[in-house]
SERO-4910 file (N, C-alpha, C, O; in steps of 0.05 Angstrom, whole numbers):
BEGIN
 pado doro    nc1    nc2    nc3   cac1   cac2   cac3    cc1    cc2    cc3    oc1    oc2    oc3
  Met    A    123    543   -214    107    530   -234     95    550   -253     85    571   -244
  Pro    A     95    545   -279     85    565   -298     54    567   -297     40    548   -289
  Gly    A     44    591   -304     16    596   -306      5    589   -333     20    581   -351
  Leu    A    -21    593   -337    -34    587   -363    -24    605   -386    -24    596   -409
  Asp    A    -16    629   -380     -7    648   -400     23    646   -406     33    659   -424
  Asp    A     38    629   -391     66    626   -395     72    604   -415     55    586   -419
  Tyr    A     95    605   -427    103    583   -445    131    573   -437    147    588   -425
  Leu    A    136    548   -443    162    536   -437    174    525   -463    160    515   -481
  Val    A    200    528   -465    215    516   -488    237    500   -475    253    511   -460
  Gly    A    239    475   -482    259    458   -469    260    430   -480    250    424   -502
  Ser    A    271    413   -464    274    385   -473    264    366   -450    264    374   -427
  Leu    A    256    343   -459    247    322   -441    262    297   -448    261    289   -472
  Glu    A    276    284   -429    292    260   -435    286    238   -416    282    242   -392
  Leu    A    284    213   -427    280    190   -410    304    172   -414    311    164   -437
  Glu    A    317    165   -392    342    149   -393    339    125   -375    328    127   -353
  Ser    A    350    102   -384    350     78   -367    378     68   -364    393     66   -384
  Asn    A    386     61   -340    413     50   -335    414     20   -332    435      8   -334
  Trp    A    391      7   -326    391    -22   -325    363    -33   -332    343    -20   -328
  Gln    A    364    -58   -342    340    -73   -348    345   -102   -340    368   -111   -340
  Ala    A    324   -116   -332    326   -144   -324    300   -158   -331    279   -145   -334
  Ser    A    301   -184   -333    277   -199   -337    278   -226   -323    300   -236   -318
  Leu    A    256   -236   -316    253   -263   -304    234   -278   -323    210   -272   -324
  Arg    A    246   -297   -338    231   -309   -360    231   -340   -359    249   -352   -347
  Leu    A    211   -352   -371    211   -380   -376    217   -385   -406    212   -367   -422
  Arg    A    227   -408   -411    234   -415   -439    224   -443   -445    229   -461   -429
  Ala    A    211   -446   -468    201   -472   -476    208   -475   -506    204   -457   -522
  Gly    A    218   -499   -513    227   -502   -541    225   -531   -551    216   -549   -537
  Tyr    A    235   -534   -575    236   -559   -589    264   -563   -600    274   -546   -614
  Ala    A    277   -586   -593    304   -591   -602    304   -613   -623    290   -633   -620
  Val    A    321   -609   -643    327   -630   -664    357   -631   -666    369   -612   -675
  Asp    A    368   -653   -659    397   -657   -659    410   -634   -643    406   -631   -619
  Asn    A    427   -618   -656    441   -596   -643    427   -569   -644    439   -549   -636
  Phe    A    403   -569   -654    388   -544   -659    364   -542   -640    349   -561   -637
  Leu    A    361   -518   -627    339   -513   -609    324   -488   -618    337   -467   -620
  Met    A    298   -490   -622    281   -466   -626    264   -463   -602    254   -483   -591
  Tyr    A    260   -438   -592    246   -435   -567    230   -409   -567    235   -390   -583
  Ala    A    210   -408   -549    195   -383   -543    201   -377   -514    206   -394   -498
  Thr    A    201   -351   -508    207   -342   -481    188   -320   -473    178   -305   -490
  Gly    A    183   -318   -447    165   -297   -438    166   -295   -407    174   -314   -394
  Gly    A    160   -271   -397    160   -267   -369    157   -238   -360    145   -222   -375
  Val    A    168   -232   -337    166   -205   -325    191   -189   -331    213   -200   -331
  Ala    A    188   -164   -338    211   -146   -344    212   -123   -324    191   -113   -316
  Phe    A    236   -115   -318    241    -93   -299    261    -73   -312    278    -81   -327
  Ala    A    258    -48   -306    277    -28   -315    275     -3   -297    254      4   -288
  Asp    A    298     10   -293    297     36   -280    295     57   -302    302     52   -325
  Ala    A    284     80   -296    283    102   -315    283    129   -300    272    131   -278
  Lys    A    297    148   -312    299    175   -300    290    194   -322    301    195   -344
  Met    A    270    210   -316    260    230   -335    271    257   -325    269    265   -302
  Thr    A    283    272   -344    295    298   -338    283    319   -357    280    314   -381
  Ser    A    275    342   -346    265    364   -363    282    388   -357    292    392   -334
  Ser    A    287    404   -377    302    429   -374    295    448   -396    287    439   -418
  Gly    A    299    474   -392    293    494   -412    290    521   -401    300    527   -379
  Val    A    277    538   -416    272    566   -408    242    572   -413    229    559   -428
  Gly    A    233    593   -398    205    602   -402    205    631   -409    225    645   -409
  Asp    A    181    642   -416    179    670   -424    183    689   -401    184    713   -406
  Trp    A    185    680   -377    191    697   -354    221    701   -351    230    712   -331
  Glu    A    237    692   -371    266    695   -372    280    679   -350    301    687   -340
  Gly    A    268    658   -343    280    640   -323    285    613   -335    271    605   -354
  Ser    A    304    599   -324    309    572   -333    299    552   -312    294    559   -289
  Tyr    A    295    527   -321    285    507   -303    298    480   -309    308    476   -331
  Ser    A    298    463   -289    309    436   -292    297    419   -269    297    428   -246
  Ser    A    287    396   -276    277    378   -255    279    349   -265    282    345   -289
  Asp    A    278    330   -247    279    302   -255    264    285   -234    259    294   -212
  Asp    A    257    261   -243    243    242   -226    250    214   -236    254    210   -260
  Ser    A    252    194   -218    259    167   -225    237    148   -217    223    152   -198
  Asn    A    235    126   -233    216    105   -227    228     78   -235    246     77   -251
  Thr    A    217     57   -223    223     30   -232    199     19   -247    177     17   -235
  His    A    203     12   -272    181      2   -288    180    -29   -286    200    -42   -285
  Val    A    156    -39   -284    151    -68   -284    131    -74   -306    109    -63   -307
  Gly    A    139    -92   -324    121    -99   -347    125   -128   -355    129   -145   -338
  Trp    A    122   -133   -380    123   -160   -390    141   -162   -415    146   -141   -428
  Thr    A    150   -186   -422    167   -190   -445    160   -217   -458    152   -236   -444
  Ile    A    163   -218   -485    158   -243   -500    177   -243   -523    184   -222   -534
  Gly    A    186   -267   -531    205   -269   -554    208   -297   -564    196   -316   -554
  Ile    A    224   -299   -585    231   -325   -597    261   -325   -602    274   -304   -604
  Gly    A    272   -350   -602    301   -352   -607    309   -379   -617    292   -397   -619
  Ala    A    335   -381   -623    346   -407   -632    374   -409   -622    389   -390   -619
  Glu    A    382   -434   -617    409   -440   -608    419   -464   -625    404   -481   -633
  Tyr    A    445   -463   -631    458   -485   -645    484   -492   -631    501   -475   -627
  Ala    A    487   -518   -625    511   -528   -612    530   -538   -634    525   -559   -646
  Phe    A    552   -523   -638    572   -530   -658    588   -554   -649    595   -572   -664
  Thr    A    593   -555   -623    608   -577   -610    593   -582   -583    574   -568   -577
  Pro    A    601   -602   -568    589   -605   -542    593   -581   -523    578   -578   -504
  Asn    A    612   -564   -529    618   -541   -511    611   -514   -523    604   -496   -507
  Trp    A    611   -510   -549    607   -484   -561    578   -482   -572    569   -499   -587
  Ile    A    564   -461   -563    536   -456   -571    532   -428   -581    541   -409   -568
  Ala    A    519   -425   -604    513   -398   -615    483   -394   -611    467   -413   -613
  Arg    A    474   -369   -607    446   -364   -603    438   -337   -616    455   -319   -619
  Ala    A    413   -335   -622    401   -309   -631    373   -308   -620    359   -328   -618
  Glu    A    364   -283   -612    338   -280   -600    327   -253   -607    342   -233   -609
  Ile    A    301   -252   -612    287   -226   -615    265   -225   -593    251   -245   -589
  Arg    A    264   -202   -580    246   -200   -557    233   -173   -556    246   -152   -559
  Tyr    A    207   -173   -552    191   -149   -548    186   -145   -518    179   -164   -505
  Thr    A    190   -121   -508    185   -115   -479    168    -90   -476    174    -70   -489
  Asp    A    147    -92   -460    130    -70   -453    135    -64   -424    127    -80   -407
  Phe    A    147    -41   -418    154    -34   -390    132    -21   -376    135    -12   -353
  Gly    A    109    -18   -388     86     -6   -374     88     24   -373    106     37   -384
  Ser    A     69     36   -358     66     65   -356     71     74   -328     63     61   -309
  Lys    A     85     96   -325     90    108   -299     86    139   -301     87    150   -323
  Thr    A     80    151   -279     77    180   -278    102    192   -265    111    183   -243
  Tyr    A    114    211   -278    138    225   -268    129    253   -259    116    268   -273
  Glu    A    136    259   -234    129    285   -222    152    305   -228    173    304   -215
  Leu    A    147    323   -247    167    343   -254    158    370   -246    135    374   -238
  Trp    A    176    390   -247    169    417   -239    146    428   -255    130    443   -245
  Glu    A    145    421   -281    123    431   -298     97    418   -293     76    428   -302
  Gly    A     97    396   -279     73    380   -273     78    351   -279     99    344   -289
  Pro    A     58    334   -274     62    305   -278     63    298   -308     49    310   -324
  Val    A     80    279   -315     83    269   -342     79    239   -342     94    225   -328
  Asp    A     59    229   -357     55    200   -359     72    190   -382     73    202   -404
  Ser    A     87    168   -377    105    158   -398    102    127   -399    104    114   -379
  Ser    A     96    117   -423     97     88   -428    121     83   -445    130    100   -460
  Trp    A    132     58   -443    157     53   -455    158     24   -464    152      6   -448
  Asp    A    165     19   -489    169     -8   -499    193     -9   -517    203     12   -526
  Gln    A    203    -33   -523    226    -36   -541    226    -64   -553    215    -83   -542
  Thr    A    239    -66   -576    245    -91   -588    275    -94   -590    289    -76   -600
  Ala    A    286   -117   -581    315   -121   -580    322   -147   -594    308   -167   -591
  Val    A    343   -146   -609    355   -170   -622    382   -174   -609    399   -156   -608
  Thr    A    386   -198   -599    411   -205   -586    423   -230   -599    408   -248   -608
  Val    A    449   -231   -600    464   -254   -610    485   -261   -589    494   -243   -574
  Gly    A    493   -286   -588    513   -293   -568    527   -319   -575    518   -334   -592
  Leu    A    550   -322   -562    566   -346   -565    574   -354   -537    584   -338   -521
  Ser    A    569   -379   -529    575   -388   -502    592   -414   -503    592   -429   -522
  Tyr    A    606   -417   -481    623   -441   -478    614   -455   -452    613   -442   -431
  Lys    A    607   -481   -454    600   -497   -430    624   -511   -419    640   -523   -434
  Phe    A    628   -508   -393    651   -522   -380    643   -550   -372    659   -564   -360
***
């Protein structure tokens, strides 16, 4: 672990391999068109990695993983072109909350949020 007179030069990276949500949806339908609001609990894994060099001419690398639990809210619309084909679009904001990552250099607090726009086409059997 570096002392107070040491310096570090390096990088810090946060990576997520999966995200999931458990949401409710409520909306208003007119003919083949549905407008809705959605919200619920969001989950994601995250791995923070640090690496670099210090003035003691040594290199370092460490990582730590956490599962974030937060909340999500959004709005969307669906349109049924036929009884079987449905197109949709949604915008959703997600706050995955804050976690502490224990790295070689010391603990790092990280909060994480995102806004996502999704579109889709589905077929009902």
